[in-house]
C-alpha positions as a printed Julia matrix, in Angstrom:
133×3 Matrix{Float64}:
 -76.72  121.18  -35.41
 -74.38  119.9   -37.4
 -74.67  115.69  -38.4
 -71.72  114.8   -36.65
 -73.19  116.09  -33.5
 -76.49  114.38  -33.6
 -74.81  111.11  -34.6
 -72.91  111.58  -31.1
 -76.26  112.19  -29.55
 -78.2   109.04  -31.05
 -75.64  106.86  -30.02
 -75.47  107.55  -26.4
 -79.3   107.32  -26.2
 -79.49  103.97  -28.04
 -76.64  102.9   -25.78
 -78.27  104.23  -22.62
 -78.5   101.02  -20.97
 -74.79  100.97  -20.77
 -74.17  104.37  -18.95
 -73.89  104.68  -15.34
 -74.86  108.19  -14.15
 -74.77  109.56  -10.48
 -75.84  113.07   -9.15
 -75.28  114.58   -6.25
 -77.53  118.22   -6.24
 -75.54  120.5    -3.86
 -77.28  124.01   -2.37
 -75.23  125.89   -5.81
 -75.31  123.15   -8.5
 -74.36  119.57   -8.94
 -71.94  117.13   -9.4
 -72.46  114.25  -11.69
 -70.11  111.49  -12.71
 -71.48  109.89  -15.92
 -69.1   106.91  -17.33
 -69.52  103.24  -19.45
 -67.62  100.26  -19.33
 -68.15  100.32  -23.19
 -65.12  102.06  -24.54
 -67.25  103.33  -27.81
 -70.0   104.66  -25.48
 -66.95  106.02  -22.81
 -65.36  108.17  -26.1
 -69.11  109.29  -27.23
 -69.67  110.85  -23.76
 -66.39  112.48  -23.56
 -66.99  113.96  -27.34
 -70.68  115.26  -26.48
 -69.8   117.1   -23.54
 -66.39  118.64  -25.19
 -68.91  119.96  -28.26
 -71.39  121.02  -26.01
 -69.49  123.3   -24.29
 -68.13  124.47  -27.21
 -71.71  124.97  -28.79
 -72.7   127.12  -25.38
 -69.59  128.81  -24.93
 -69.88  130.39  -28.46
 -73.55  131.38  -28.04
 -75.37  128.87  -29.76
 -78.22  126.99  -28.76
 -79.04  123.31  -28.09
 -82.41  121.67  -28.41
 -83.96  125.5   -29.24
 -87.36  123.87  -28.99
 -87.16  122.88  -25.57
 -87.67  125.33  -23.02
 -85.58  123.61  -20.7
 -82.51  124.11  -23.07
 -83.8   127.34  -24.09
 -83.54  128.54  -20.52
 -79.88  127.06  -19.58
 -78.78  128.84  -22.65
 -80.66  132.15  -21.4
 -78.8   131.12  -17.47
 -75.73  129.88  -19.34
 -73.6   132.97  -18.46
 -74.47  132.59  -14.41
 -73.2   129.09  -14.26
 -69.54  127.94  -13.74
 -68.76  124.69  -15.2
 -66.1   122.39  -14.72
 -65.48  118.74  -17.04
 -62.84  116.25  -15.94
 -62.48  113.81  -18.68
 -62.09  110.32  -16.65
 -61.68  107.11  -17.19
 -64.98  105.71  -18.85
 -66.41  109.23  -19.05
 -66.7   112.56  -17.7
 -67.25  114.01  -14.8
 -69.08  117.33  -14.53
 -69.42  120.21  -11.76
 -72.06  123.01  -12.65
 -72.17  125.72  -10.14
 -74.55  128.72  -10.38
 -73.95  132.22   -9.06
 -77.57  132.85   -8.76
 -80.76  131.48   -7.13
 -82.46  131.38  -10.6
 -78.98  129.91  -12.43
 -79.19  127.35   -9.48
 -82.44  126.36  -10.12
 -81.72  125.96  -13.83
 -78.45  123.81  -12.99
 -80.86  121.11  -11.09
 -83.45  121.13  -13.44
 -80.9   120.4   -15.93
 -78.96  117.28  -14.15
 -82.36  115.82  -13.73
 -83.23  116.06  -17.38
 -80.12  114.24  -18.62
 -80.45  111.52  -16.0
 -83.74  111.21  -17.46
 -82.07  110.49  -20.84
 -79.33  108.19  -19.3
 -82.75  106.43  -17.47
 -84.69  105.95  -20.48
 -82.72  106.56  -23.62
 -84.72  106.93  -27.03
 -88.45  107.28  -25.19
 -87.07  110.64  -24.04
 -85.14  112.15  -26.96
 -87.75  114.11  -28.02
 -89.52  115.25  -25.19
 -90.06  118.96  -23.86
 -89.32  119.61  -20.45
 -90.95  122.58  -18.39
 -88.52  125.79  -17.48
 -87.01  125.41  -13.8
 -87.91  129.58  -12.98
 -91.2   130.83  -13.37
 -92.01  134.33  -13.67
């Protein structure tokens, strides 16, 4: 990934204690609201979501070494994602169109929540896939 993406990611991991995230899982996916009262972190959240959306929409991967993120990329076309830039951050909704993509969406929501909760401690974790064959 380009260095500018790494910078934003490291900023978010380092500032995780100043980030609030709420997630509501549904039968078809999830909605999440991720915000910070720190204006720089809020801007970083918005930048990060925009950057990741562009990568995924362009067919590129994120965290190619992490099985759960590889799986997310594999099922990306079966996910409908809505992004709203709100005061202090972002609101994201992800809906799966297949049973497998719903599992992948739920897994992704939980992984990102873990990043917010634990910060840099989780930066290099490898996460299992949600769908077993």
